C-alpha positions as CSV (number, residue, x, y, z in Angstrom):
1,M,73.2,104.7,100.7
2,K,73.5,104.2,104.6
3,I,76.8,104.6,106.2
4,T,78.2,104.0,109.8
5,I,81.6,105.3,110.7
6,N,83.5,103.4,113.5
7,K,86.8,104.8,114.9
8,L,89.4,102.1,115.4
9,E,92.8,102.1,117.1
10,K,95.9,103.4,115.5
11,S,94.2,106.1,113.4
12,E,92.1,103.8,111.4
13,V,88.3,104.0,110.6
14,E,85.9,101.3,109.6
15,I,83.1,102.3,107.1
16,V,80.2,100.0,107.2
17,G,77.8,100.6,104.4
18,I,74.6,99.5,102.5
19,L,74.1,100.5,98.8
20,E,70.4,100.1,98.0
21,V,69.6,97.7,95.3
22,T,68.1,100.4,93.0
23,E,71.3,102.4,93.1
24,F,73.4,99.2,92.9
25,E,71.7,98.1,89.8
26,K,72.7,101.3,88.0
27,F,76.2,100.0,87.7
28,E,75.3,97.1,85.5
29,D,75.9,98.7,82.3
30,K,79.3,100.0,83.4
31,A,80.2,96.5,84.6
32,I,79.2,94.8,81.4
33,E,81.3,97.4,79.5
34,R,84.3,96.7,81.6
35,I,83.9,92.9,81.3
36,G,83.5,93.3,77.6
37,E,86.8,95.2,77.2
38,R,88.7,92.0,78.3
39,M,86.4,89.3,77.1
40,E,87.1,87.5,73.9
41,L,84.0,85.9,72.2
42,P,83.8,84.0,68.9
43,G,82.8,86.3,66.0
44,F,83.7,89.5,67.7
45,R,86.8,91.5,68.1
46,K,88.0,92.0,71.7
47,G,86.0,94.7,73.3
48,K,83.4,94.9,70.5
49,A,80.7,92.4,71.5
50,P,77.3,93.8,72.2
51,A,76.1,94.1,75.8
52,T,73.4,91.5,75.4
53,V,76.0,89.0,74.1
54,I,78.4,89.7,77.0
55,K,75.7,89.3,79.5
56,E,74.8,85.9,78.2
57,N,78.4,84.7,78.4
58,V,79.3,85.9,82.0
59,S,78.3,84.3,85.3
60,E,75.9,86.1,87.5
61,M,78.4,86.4,90.3
62,E,81.2,87.8,88.0
63,L,78.8,90.5,86.9
64,L,77.7,91.2,90.5
65,E,81.3,91.5,91.6
66,E,82.2,93.8,88.7
67,M,79.2,96.0,89.5
68,A,80.3,96.1,93.2
69,E,83.8,97.2,92.2
70,A,82.4,100.0,89.9
71,A,79.9,101.1,92.5
72,L,82.5,101.4,95.3
73,S,85.1,103.0,93.1
74,V,82.7,105.9,92.7
75,N,81.1,105.9,96.1
76,Y,84.3,105.6,98.2
77,I,85.5,109.0,97.1
78,K,82.0,110.4,97.8
79,I,81.9,108.8,101.3
80,L,85.3,110.3,102.3
81,E,84.2,113.8,101.0
82,D,80.7,113.7,102.7
83,N,82.1,112.5,106.1
84,K,85.2,114.7,105.9
85,I,87.5,111.6,106.3
86,D,91.1,112.4,105.5
87,A,92.1,109.0,104.2
88,I,95.6,107.9,103.3
89,G,96.8,104.9,101.7
90,R,94.9,102.2,100.0
91,P,91.7,101.1,101.7
92,Q,90.8,97.4,102.6
93,I,87.4,96.6,100.9
94,A,85.3,93.7,101.9
95,I,81.9,92.7,100.4
96,T,79.8,91.5,103.2
97,K,76.6,90.7,101.2
98,I,76.1,90.5,97.5
99,A,73.2,88.9,95.5
100,K,71.0,89.6,92.6
101,G,68.1,91.8,93.5
102,S,69.5,92.7,96.9
103,D,71.3,95.6,98.6
104,L,75.0,95.7,98.4
105,E,76.6,95.5,101.8
106,F,80.3,96.4,102.3
107,K,82.9,97.3,105.0
108,I,85.9,99.4,104.2
109,T,88.8,99.9,106.6
110,T,91.1,102.9,105.9
111,A,93.8,104.8,107.6
112,V,93.4,108.5,108.5
113,L,96.2,111.0,108.9
114,P,97.2,111.1,112.6
115,E,98.7,114.1,114.3
116,M,102.4,114.3,113.2
117,K,104.9,116.4,115.0
118,L,107.1,117.5,112.2
119,P,110.6,119.0,112.7
120,D,111.6,122.2,110.8
121,Y,111.5,120.4,107.5
122,K,112.5,123.7,105.6
123,S,115.7,124.1,107.5
124,I,116.5,120.3,107.1
125,A,116.0,120.4,103.4
126,G,117.8,123.7,103.0
127,E,120.9,122.6,104.9
128,E,121.3,119.6,102.5
129,N,120.5,121.6,99.5
130,I,123.3,124.1,100.0
131,K,126.1,121.5,100.6
132,E,128.9,121.8,98.1
133,E,128.9,118.1,97.2
134,N,125.2,118.3,96.2
135,N,125.7,121.2,93.8
136,K,128.6,119.9,91.7
137,E,128.5,120.3,88.0
138,I,127.5,117.1,86.3
139,V,130.3,115.9,84.0
140,V,130.0,113.0,81.7
141,E,133.5,111.5,81.0
142,E,134.5,110.2,77.6
143,A,135.2,106.8,79.2
144,D,131.5,106.6,80.3
145,I,130.4,107.3,76.7
146,E,132.9,104.7,75.3
147,K,131.6,102.1,77.7
148,V,128.0,102.5,76.5
149,I,129.1,102.4,72.8
150,K,131.0,99.2,73.5
151,D,128.1,97.6,75.2
152,L,125.9,98.5,72.3
153,R,128.4,97.0,69.8
154,K,128.6,93.9,71.9
155,M,124.8,93.6,72.1
156,R,124.6,93.8,68.3
157,A,127.3,91.1,67.8
158,E,125.5,88.8,70.2
159,Q,122.2,89.4,68.3
160,A,123.8,88.7,65.0
161,K,125.5,85.5,66.3
162,G,122.3,84.4,68.2
163,S,120.3,84.5,65.0
164,N,122.6,81.8,63.5
165,H,122.0,79.5,66.5
166,E,118.3,79.0,66.6
167,G,117.0,75.7,67.6
168,H,119.1,75.3,70.7
169,E,116.4,76.1,73.2
170,N,116.7,72.7,74.9
171,M,120.4,72.9,75.6
172,T,121.9,72.7,79.1
173,E,123.6,75.7,80.5
174,E,127.0,74.1,79.9
175,E,126.1,73.1,76.3
176,H,124.6,76.7,75.6
177,A,127.9,78.2,77.0
178,A,130.0,76.0,74.6
179,A,127.8,76.8,71.6
180,H,127.9,80.5,72.5
181,P,131.5,81.5,73.5
182,E,132.3,85.0,74.6
183,I,132.7,87.1,71.3
184,P,136.0,89.0,71.1
185,E,135.8,92.8,70.6
186,S,137.5,92.4,67.3
187,E,134.4,90.9,66.0
188,Y,132.0,93.7,67.3
189,P,130.5,95.9,64.5
190,L,132.2,99.2,63.8
191,F,130.8,102.3,65.5
192,D,129.9,104.2,62.2
193,D,127.0,105.9,60.6
194,E,125.3,102.7,59.5
195,F,125.6,101.3,63.0
196,A,124.0,104.4,64.4
197,K,121.1,104.2,62.0
198,S,120.2,100.8,63.4
199,F,119.2,102.5,66.7
200,G,116.6,104.8,65.4
201,D,116.4,108.2,63.9
202,F,120.2,108.8,63.8
203,K,121.9,110.0,60.6
204,T,125.5,109.7,61.9
205,A,127.6,108.1,64.7
206,D,128.1,111.6,66.1
207,E,124.5,112.1,66.6
208,L,124.0,108.8,68.4
209,K,127.1,109.6,70.6
210,E,125.6,113.0,71.6
211,K,122.3,111.2,72.5
212,I,124.4,108.8,74.7
213,K,126.1,111.8,76.3
214,S,122.8,113.6,77.0
215,N,121.1,110.3,78.5
216,L,124.2,109.8,80.8
217,K,123.9,113.4,81.9
218,V,120.2,113.0,82.7
219,E,121.0,109.7,84.5
220,K,123.8,111.3,86.7
221,T,121.6,114.4,87.5
222,T,118.8,112.0,88.6
223,E,121.3,110.1,90.8
224,Q,122.5,113.2,92.5
225,K,118.9,114.4,93.1
226,D,117.9,111.0,94.4
227,K,120.9,111.0,96.8
228,V,119.8,114.4,98.3
229,R,116.3,113.2,98.5
230,L,117.3,110.1,100.4
231,V,119.3,112.1,103.0
232,I,116.2,114.5,103.5
233,V,113.9,111.6,103.9
234,E,116.1,109.9,106.5
235,E,116.4,113.2,108.5
236,L,112.6,113.8,108.4
237,V,111.9,110.3,109.5
238,K,114.4,110.4,112.3
239,H,113.0,113.7,113.8
240,T,109.3,113.2,113.3
241,E,107.0,111.9,115.9
242,G,103.5,110.3,115.2
243,E,101.5,107.1,115.4
244,I,101.7,104.9,112.4
245,P,98.4,103.1,111.2
246,E,98.9,99.4,110.9
247,I,97.0,99.3,107.6
248,L,99.7,101.6,106.1
249,I,102.5,99.3,107.3
250,Q,100.7,96.3,105.8
251,S,100.1,98.2,102.5
252,E,103.8,99.0,102.2
253,T,104.7,95.3,103.0
254,D,102.3,94.3,100.3
255,K,104.0,96.6,97.7
256,M,107.4,95.1,98.6
257,M,106.0,91.6,98.3
258,Y,104.4,92.3,95.0
259,K,107.7,93.8,93.6
260,L,109.7,90.7,94.8
261,Q,107.2,88.4,93.2
262,A,107.3,90.3,89.9
263,D,111.1,90.3,89.9
264,I,111.4,86.6,90.5
265,T,108.8,85.8,87.9
266,N,110.5,88.1,85.4
267,I,113.7,86.0,85.6
268,G,111.7,82.8,84.9
269,F,111.6,81.4,88.4
270,K,108.5,80.3,90.4
271,F,108.0,82.3,93.6
272,E,107.3,79.1,95.4
273,D,110.6,77.7,94.4
274,Y,112.4,80.8,95.3
275,L,111.0,80.6,98.8
276,K,112.1,76.9,99.2
277,Q,115.5,77.9,97.9
278,I,115.9,80.5,100.7
279,N,114.2,78.3,103.2
280,K,111.6,81.0,104.2
281,T,107.9,81.7,104.1
282,E,106.0,84.8,103.0
283,V,105.3,85.4,106.7
284,D,109.1,85.3,107.4
285,L,109.8,87.9,104.7
286,R,107.0,90.2,105.9
287,D,108.4,90.1,109.5
288,E,111.9,90.8,108.2
289,W,110.6,93.9,106.2
290,R,108.4,95.3,109.0
291,V,110.9,97.9,110.2
292,D,111.6,99.1,106.6
293,A,107.8,99.0,105.8
294,E,107.1,101.1,109.0
295,K,109.7,103.7,107.9
296,R,108.1,103.8,104.5
297,A,104.7,104.3,105.9
298,K,106.0,107.0,108.2
299,F,107.6,108.8,105.2
300,Q,104.3,108.8,103.4
301,M,102.5,110.4,106.4
302,I,105.2,113.0,106.6
303,I,104.8,113.9,102.9
304,H,101.1,114.1,103.3
305,S,101.4,116.3,106.4
306,I,103.8,118.8,104.5
307,S,101.4,118.7,101.5
308,E,98.5,119.7,103.8
309,K,100.6,122.5,105.5
310,E,102.0,123.9,102.4
311,N,98.9,123.5,100.1
312,L,100.9,121.3,97.7
313,K,98.1,118.7,96.8
314,P,97.7,117.8,93.1
315,T,94.5,119.3,91.4
316,E,91.6,117.0,90.5
317,E,92.4,117.7,86.8
318,E,95.9,116.5,87.2
319,I,94.8,113.4,89.0
320,E,92.1,112.5,86.4
321,R,94.5,113.0,83.5
322,D,96.9,110.5,84.9
323,V,94.3,108.0,86.1
324,N,92.7,108.2,82.6
325,Q,96.0,107.3,81.1
326,I,96.5,104.3,83.4
327,T,93.0,102.8,82.9
328,T,93.2,103.4,79.2
329,M,96.5,101.7,78.8
330,Y,95.6,98.8,81.4
331,K,92.0,98.0,80.8
332,D,92.0,95.7,83.8
333,A,93.3,98.3,86.2
334,D,91.2,99.0,89.4
335,P,90.2,102.7,89.1
336,T,90.3,103.1,93.0
337,R,93.9,101.7,93.1
338,A,94.9,103.8,90.1
339,R,93.8,106.9,91.8
340,A,95.5,106.1,95.1
341,Y,98.8,105.5,93.3
342,V,98.5,108.6,91.1
343,E,97.7,110.8,94.1
344,Q,100.6,109.5,96.1
345,M,103.2,109.8,93.3
346,M,102.0,113.4,92.5
347,E,102.0,114.4,96.2
348,N,105.5,113.0,96.6
349,E,106.8,114.9,93.6
350,K,105.2,118.2,94.6
351,V,106.6,118.0,98.2
352,F,110.1,117.1,97.0
353,T,110.1,119.9,94.5
354,F,109.1,122.3,97.3
355,L,111.9,120.9,99.5
356,E,114.5,121.1,96.9
357,A,113.6,124.9,96.6
358,Q,114.6,125.5,100.2
359,K,117.9,127.2,100.7
């Protein structure tokens, strides 16, 4: 493999590479395996068709593109290691030449960790950790438990009534509201042992109630921890100096856009219709989010810098374990993106655990 490294502005590098055809073709079997895992063919269970049959039923370009993805997933990590590139964030990968019987040519742009002037992060975290309001005993009030129980009873009442109103899918909202009036609490099922059993492995109502209390305590504990973490983040971002690579800002904006699109789709709206409703374009939203995206990108660089200084990076075994879980659960998951996600999440947690231990 031939590699040229070009330094760009704002702590970015461009990797221009050529993977010789003899090496590129070694990824055909892997590509066929990955395509086969998601391909459905008559007479074969999904993922069980022979390689020869899969190859006959896939276009040449689809196979080449899958080979390229497999090849670069493996070689990108090797390129970084061999060239001692301290890359952060998700790389931008472009295939510049791809054809049967030819070398694979590609261009990868990635951000590298710039010099960050960190404040005394141990003191900042320590000051926040010792504040009295951040060390209060977590108490679950009886009223909180009763509210959850009431919500569960209401849910079961609505489910029971809903099963008696099938066939009303084409109603207008007004007709639906008229056909499904608010159910009075007097008609909710009793909170007894039988009710508890309907929610899983609970023998009594007291067991379910105790589980609700336990879950609420975990939730309140997490809320308190997240509140402290947020303050620490704000202080670190405010007092840290350093250049922010544009690719990281764009990556954070992409994540925000993806989440919004997923949220809109999950409630049954089309994203295009949503944009028309708010009278904005994707570009408008990205412009509005830039300050927040820049802050998020800066935070990730701070986390990475602390991780390097304190030797808090996750081990290869930890990373591989979680990446394997993701790629096993989601067959179409891009291994490179899965690895980047796992590394970032693990690094964040290790750094926060370290900061939370400062007093």
